[in-house]
C-alpha positions in Angstrom: 0.1 -0.2 0.0 2.9 2.2 1.0 4.6 1.4 -2.1 1.7 2.3 -4.3 1.2 5.9 -2.8 5.1 6.5 -3.3 4.9 5.6 -6.7 1.7 7.9 -7.3 4.0 10.8 -6.0 4.6 13.7 -8.5 8.5 13.0 -8.3 7.9 9.2 -9.1 5.7 10.1 -12.1 8.1 12.6 -13.4 10.8 9.9 -13.3 8.8 7.5 -15.0 8.0 9.9 -17.7 11.6 10.8 -18.3 12.7 7.1 -18.5 10.0 6.5 -21.0 11.0 9.7 -23.0 14.6 8.3 -23.2 13.7 4.7 -24.3 11.1 5.5 -26.4 11.6 8.9 -27.8 15.1 9.8 -27.5 16.2 6.1 -28.0 14.5 5.9 -31.6 16.4 8.9 -33.1 19.4 8.2 -35.0 21.4 11.1 -33.7 24.3 10.5 -36.1 22.3 10.3 -39.2 20.6 13.6 -38.2 23.9 15.7 -37.4 25.4 14.0 -40.9 22.4 15.4 -42.6 22.2 18.8 -41.0 26.4 19.1 -41.6 25.8 18.3 -45.3 23.2 20.8 -45.9 24.2 23.8 -43.8 27.2 24.9 -45.3 28.3 26.8 -48.4 28.3 25.1 -51.7 28.0 26.1 -55.3 24.4 24.6 -55.4 23.4 26.8 -52.4 24.9 29.9 -54.1 22.7 29.3 -57.1 19.6 28.7 -55.3 20.4 31.8 -53.3 20.3 34.0 -56.7 17.3 32.4 -58.0 15.2 32.7 -54.9 16.5 36.5 -54.7 15.4 37.2 -58.1 12.1 35.8 -57.9 11.5 37.3 -54.3 12.3 40.5 -55.8 10.1 40.2 -58.7 7.2 39.1 -56.5 7.7 42.2 -54.2 7.9 44.5 -57.2 5.0 43.5 -59.0 3.3 42.8 -56.3 2.6 39.0 -56.5 1.8 36.5 -53.9 2.4 33.6 -56.3 5.7 34.6 -57.3 6.7 35.3 -53.6 5.7 31.6 -52.7 7.7 30.3 -55.6 10.7 32.0 -54.3 10.1 30.5 -50.6 9.7 27.2 -52.1 13.6 27.2 -53.2 15.0 29.4 -50.6 17.9 27.7 -49.1 18.6 29.7 -46.1 16.5 27.4 -43.9 19.0 24.8 -43.6 22.3 26.9 -42.6 20.1 28.4 -39.7 18.8 24.8 -38.5 22.4 23.9 -38.7 23.4 26.8 -36.5 20.6 25.7 -34.0 22.1 22.1 -33.9 25.6 23.5 -33.8 24.6 25.5 -30.4 22.7 22.5 -29.0 25.8 20.4 -29.1 28.2 23.6 -28.9 30.1 22.2 -32.1 32.0 25.6 -32.8 33.3 24.1 -36.5 29.6 23.6 -37.2 28.4 26.7 -36.0 31.2 28.6 -37.8 30.0 26.7 -41.4 26.8 27.5 -40.9 27.5 31.3 -39.8 29.7 31.7 -43.0 27.0 30.1 -45.3 24.5 32.7 -43.7 26.6 35.8 -44.1 27.6 35.0 -47.8 24.1 34.2 -48.7 22.6 37.3 -46.9 25.2 39.3 -48.2 24.8 38.0 -51.7 20.9 38.5 -51.6 21.1 41.9 -50.3 23.6 43.3 -52.9 22.3 41.9 -55.8 18.8 43.0 -54.9 20.0 46.5 -54.2 21.9 46.6 -57.5 18.9 45.3 -59.8 16.4 47.7 -57.8 19.0 50.7 -58.5 18.7 49.6 -62.3 15.0 49.2 -62.1 12.7 52.0 -63.3 10.2 50.6 -60.7 11.0 51.6 -57.3 7.7 52.1 -55.5 6.9 50.5 -52.1 4.0 48.1 -52.7 1.9 46.4 -50.4 4.4 43.1 -50.3 7.2 45.4 -49.3 5.4 47.6 -46.9 4.2 44.5 -45.2 7.7 43.5 -44.4 8.9 46.6 -42.8 7.1 46.6 -39.5 7.6 43.3 -37.9 5.7 42.5 -34.7 5.4 40.0 -31.7 3.5 37.9 -34.2 6.4 37.3 -36.5 8.3 36.0 -33.6 5.6 33.5 -32.8 5.3 32.3 -36.4 9.1 32.0 -36.3 9.2 30.1 -33.1 6.3 27.7 -34.2 8.1 27.0 -37.6 11.2 26.2 -36.1 9.6 23.6 -33.9 7.8 22.1 -37.1 11.3 22.3 -38.8 13.6 20.9 -36.0 11.0 18.1 -35.5 10.8 17.2 -39.2 14.5 16.8 -39.4 14.9 14.9 -36.2 12.1 12.3 -37.0 13.2 12.0 -40.6 10.7 13.9 -42.3 13.0 16.5 -43.8 10.6 17.4 -46.8 8.5 19.4 -44.1 11.2 22.0 -44.0 9.8 23.3 -47.4 6.5 24.1 -46.0 8.3 25.7 -42.8 10.3 27.9 -45.1 7.1 29.2 -46.8 5.9 30.0 -43.4 8.8 32.1 -42.1 9.7 33.5 -45.7 13.6 34.3 -45.2 14.5 35.8 -48.8 11.9 38.5 -49.1 12.8 40.7 -46.1 16.6 40.5 -47.3 15.1 41.7 -50.6 13.2 44.3 -49.1 16.6 45.5 -47.2 18.2 45.6 -50.7 15.2 47.9 -51.7 15.7 50.1 -48.7 19.4 50.7 -49.5 19.0 51.4 -53.2 16.3 54.0 -52.6 18.0 55.2 -49.5 14.9 54.6 -47.4 16.4 53.7 -43.8 13.0 52.7 -42.6 12.3 50.1 -45.1 16.0 48.4 -44.7 15.9 48.6 -40.9 12.3 47.3 -40.5 13.2 44.5 -43.0 16.5 43.8 -41.4 14.6 43.3 -37.8 12.0 40.8 -39.3 15.1 38.9 -40.8 17.1 38.6 -37.5 13.9 37.8 -35.7 13.3 34.9 -37.8 17.1 34.0 -38.0 17.5 34.1 -33.9 14.2 32.6 -33.3 14.8 29.6 -35.5 18.3 29.1 -34.5 17.6 28.8 -31.0 14.3 27.4 -31.1 15.9 24.5 -33.2 18.7 24.1 -30.6 16.2 24.0 -27.8 14.3 21.2 -29.9 17.6 19.1 -30.3 18.5 19.0 -26.7 14.9 17.8 -26.1 15.8 15.0 -28.3 18.8 14.1 -26.5 21.5 15.8 -28.7 24.5 17.2 -26.6 23.9 14.9 -23.7 27.6 15.0 -23.3 27.7 18.9 -22.3 27.9 19.7 -18.8 25.1 21.0 -16.5 26.9 24.6 -16.8 26.7 24.2 -20.7 23.2 23.7 -20.5 22.5 26.7 -17.9 24.4 28.8 -20.7 22.2 27.6 -23.5 19.1 28.2 -21.3 20.1 31.6 -20.6 20.9 32.4 -24.4 17.5 31.2 -25.3 15.5 33.1 -22.9 17.6 36.5 -22.9 17.6 36.1 -26.6 13.6 36.1 -26.9 13.1 38.7 -24.2 15.5 41.0 -26.1 13.7 40.3 -29.5 10.0 40.7 -27.8 10.6 44.0 -26.5 10.8 46.1 -29.9 8.2 43.7 -31.4 5.9 44.2 -28.8 6.3 48.0 -29.0 5.8 47.8 -33.0 2.5 45.5 -32.1 1.3 48.1 -30.0 1.9 50.8 -32.1 0.0 49.3 -35.0 -3.1 48.4 -32.5 -3.1 52.1 -31.7 -2.9 53.4 -35.3 -5.9 51.0 -36.1 -7.8 52.2 -33.0 -7.2 56.0 -34.1 -8.4 55.4 -37.5 -11.6 54.1 -36.2 -12.0 56.7 -33.6 -11.3 59.5 -35.8 -13.4 58.6 -38.7 -16.6 57.8 -36.3 -15.9 61.2 -34.2 -15.8 63.4 -37.3 -19.0 61.7 -38.7 -20.7 62.1 -35.7 -20.0 65.9 -35.4 -21.6 66.7 -38.7 -25.0 66.2 -40.3 -26.4 62.8 -41.1 -26.0 63.4 -44.7 -22.4 64.7 -44.5 -19.6 62.7 -46.2 -16.1 62.2 -45.2 -14.5 62.6 -48.4 -10.8 62.2 -47.3 -9.0 61.2 -44.2 -5.0 61.2 -43.6 -3.4 60.6 -40.4 0.0 60.5 -39.7 1.6 59.5 -36.3 4.5 61.7 -35.1 6.5 61.2 -31.8 4.8 64.3 -30.2 1.4 64.2 -31.8 -1.2 62.7 -34.0 -1.6 64.7 -37.3 -5.2 64.6 -38.9 -6.4 66.0 -42.0 -9.9 65.3 -43.4 -12.1 66.8 -46.1 -16.0 66.8 -45.4 -18.9 67.5 -47.7 -21.5 68.8 -45.5 -25.0 71.0 -45.8 -24.0 72.8 -43.1 -20.4 74.3 -41.9 -19.3 74.3 -38.3 -16.6 76.6 -37.2 -16.0 75.0 -33.9 -15.5 71.6 -35.4 -11.4 71.6 -35.1 -11.2 72.5 -31.7 -14.1 70.1 -30.4 -12.7 67.1 -32.1 -9.2 67.7 -31.4 -10.3 67.9 -27.6 -12.5 64.7 -28.0 -10.1 62.7 -29.8 -7.4 63.9 -27.8 -9.2 62.7 -24.6 -10.1 59.2 -26.3 -6.7 58.5 -27.9 -4.6 60.0 -24.9 -2.4 62.0 -27.4 -1.9 65.5 -28.4 -4.0 66.0 -31.6 -3.0 68.4 -34.7 -6.4 68.4 -36.5 -8.0 70.2 -39.3 -11.1 69.4 -41.1 -11.6 71.2 -44.3 -15.4 71.8 -44.8 -16.9 72.0 -48.2 -20.6 73.0 -48.3 -22.5 70.3 -50.2 -25.5 71.4 -52.2 -28.1 70.0 -54.6 -26.2 70.6 -57.8 -23.7 67.8 -58.0 -21.5 69.5 -60.5 -20.8 72.1 -58.0 -19.7 69.7 -55.4 -17.6 67.9 -57.4 -15.9 70.9 -58.6 -15.3 72.2 -55.0 -14.0 68.9 -53.9 -11.6 68.6 -56.9 -10.4 72.2 -56.1 -9.9 71.3 -52.7 -8.2 67.9 -53.9 -5.8 70.0 -56.0 -4.9 72.5 -53.4 -3.9 69.5 -50.9 -1.9 67.9 -53.6 0.2 71.1 -53.9 1.0 71.2 -50.6 1.6 67.3 -50.0 3.7 66.9 -53.4 5.8 69.9 -52.4 9.1 67.7 -51.3 8.3 65.1 -54.0 7.8 67.8 -56.8 11.3 69.4 -55.9 13.0 65.6 -55.9 11.5 64.7 -59.1 12.4 68.1 -60.7 16.0 67.9 -59.7 16.1 64.4 -61.0 14.9 65.3 -64.3 17.4 68.3 -64.3 20.0 66.0 -63.5 19.5 63.6 -66.6 18.3 66.4 -69.3 20.5 69.4 -68.1 17.4 71.5 -68.1 17.1 74.5 -65.9 14.5 73.6 -63.0 13.0 77.2 -63.7 12.1 76.6 -67.1 10.1 73.3 -66.6 6.2 72.8 -66.8 5.1 70.6 -64.0 1.5 69.3 -63.2 1.3 68.0 -59.6 -2.2 66.8 -60.2 -1.3 64.9 -63.4 2.0 64.2 -62.2 3.7 65.2 -65.1 6.9 67.1 -66.2 7.9 68.8 -69.3 11.5 69.9 -69.7 13.5 71.3 -72.8 17.1 69.3 -72.7 20.3 71.3 -73.1 21.7 71.1 -76.4 24.1 68.3 -77.4 25.9 69.3 -80.8 25.5 66.3 -83.0 23.1 64.4 -80.7 20.3 63.1 -83.1 16.6 62.9 -82.2 16.9 59.2 -81.1 19.4 60.4 -78.6 17.1 62.9 -77.2 14.3 60.0 -76.9 17.1 58.0 -74.8 17.6 61.1 -72.5 13.7 60.9 -71.8 13.8 57.6 -71.2 16.2 57.7 -68.7 14.3 60.8 -67.1 11.2 58.8 -66.8 13.4 56.1 -65.2 14.7 58.7 -62.6 11.2 59.9 -61.7 9.1 56.8 -61.2 5.3 57.5 -61.1 5.6 60.6 -63.1 5.1 61.4 -66.7 8.3 62.9 -68.3 8.3 64.6 -71.7 11.7 65.9 -73.0 11.8 68.6 -75.7 14.8 68.5 -78.0 16.6 71.7 -78.8 16.5 70.9 -82.5 13.5 72.3 -83.8 15.6 74.4 -86.2 17.3 71.4 -87.8 16.0 69.5 -90.7 14.1 66.3 -89.6 15.5 62.6 -89.8 15.4 61.3 -93.0 13.4 58.3 -93.4 14.8 55.3 -95.8 12.5 53.0 -97.9 14.1 49.3 -98.1 12.1 47.0 -100.5 9.6 49.6 -100.3 8.9 49.5 -96.4 9.7 52.6 -94.7 12.3 52.4 -91.9 10.0 51.9 -88.6 12.7 53.3 -86.1 13.1 56.5 -88.3 9.5 57.0 -88.4 9.2 56.7 -84.6 11.8 59.3 -84.2 10.3 61.8 -86.8 6.5 61.4 -85.0 8.0 61.8 -81.6 10.0 65.0 -82.8 7.0 66.6 -84.1 5.1 65.3 -81.0 7.6 67.2 -78.6 8.2 70.2 -80.6 4.5 70.6 -81.6 5.5 71.0 -85.1 4.2 69.7 -88.2 6.2 68.0 -91.1 5.9 68.1 -94.4 6.9 65.0 -97.0 8.0 65.9 -100.4 9.3 64.1 -103.0 9.2 60.4 -104.0 6.3 58.5 -105.2 2.7 59.1 -104.3 2.9 55.9 -102.2 6.0 56.8 -100.3 4.5 60.2 -99.5 1.2 58.6 -98.1 3.1 55.8 -96.5 5.1 58.3 -94.4 2.3 60.7 -93.5 0.2 57.9 -92.5 3.1 56.5 -90.2 4.0 59.8 -88.6 0.6 60.7 -87.9 -0.4 57.1 -86.5 2.5 57.3 -84.0 1.4 60.7 -82.6 3.0 63.3 -84.9 1.7 65.9 -87.3 2.5 65.5 -91.1 1.1 66.5 -94.4 2.1 65.7 -98.2 4.2 68.0 -100.3 4.8 68.0 -104.0 6.3 65.2 -105.7 9.3 67.1 -107.3 12.9 65.9 -106.2 13.7 62.8 -103.9 11.9 61.9 -100.8 12.5 64.3 -98.0 11.3 65.5 -94.6 10.9 69.2 -94.0 9.2 71.4 -91.1 5.8 72.9 -92.0 6.8 76.7 -92.4 5.8 78.9 -89.4 3.9 82.0 -90.0 5.3 85.1 -88.4 
């Protein structure tokens, strides 16, 4: 009777569980085979380098397009998971050569991915922050939890001989896209984007490596280590998790606050005005000292005290100082008048919003074209720039078209037109080969006519040739008319009237 009581004590139950775990769980693991597999797949190799480049290219395309399907394809071939798992197993058994080998593979792979992605983004005409890029610039505590659970699954799959599961784990933690976003941030000189993505990558890396080490110790790896070594590993794991949790928890709280502020601000503004009022625009920025709110409301009745009342009300709700202003547009039964007022207000706000952007775009266009900034024609609402290029003696119209293409690449999201300073020269001549006009020369002539706003006269040659050239120039956006049949085929400018 007494023996039965002693066997049922918590200490005895824990002892029986440990014996069962050692015999049935740890005893069923082929530790040598697992360590050999991890060692073979966690170091640098030519295949690893090729997979890094391919995964980086696919990830970058998926981020810029943006396309979730392409990103998933990139995650499927991402080779970064195994060096991180290898780092974790090296920490578990305190094998310094394995730790060094995994760190070298990770450093080379990550550096190669960041460097190549930065170079490709710098050469790309698309440098817009897409939704997929923005989603990887603000890691939170949820990202740490995803990495933690994914690492448990990956380590378990390797230990139990189900290594193919690591592919699914690589999708879950998505190691390559954050590195490409770091490269994007470097190429576009955006420290916020690069820093946020780098934090996400290191969150995944550290969490996966230490969790893999934790799982390896549970399954009997590193049994030769002393209690002091085990204590060091426990302190390392807990300390790293706590250190990562602090900034990630702060980011999560900030995102939650922004979501709350968006809902509270929208409901407070609508509640302040009549039921038939409409909130047309709402912009909220979160500075360190205050929340800045700018809104446009279409309302049948203006409220002079709305700004002060809403700032005080929302300040109490959000416990933050508010810089709030609501532009009120009186709505009428005349829909066209209301729409015109709304467009005018939007254009006014766009001028203030695009001020710094406008200056940067004009500076980029001026750098490429050599045009004076004060001579450019800029339309903020249409996001267009028209500039007369500096004269380059001997440069044909095709060269100025190339300058326009470079100017457009330097001003993503804007429509750039470059006017060549060659209006006084003769237009480029167009040759016929086998009765077919040179298409590239036609493109140059039509572009030159369109940019200078001048029409061309096609004279000489046969009637069919003149008709073909006129139709070709007009269909490409230029202006052209047929002249007389005398002489060889030639292009000239329509005379300007004094």
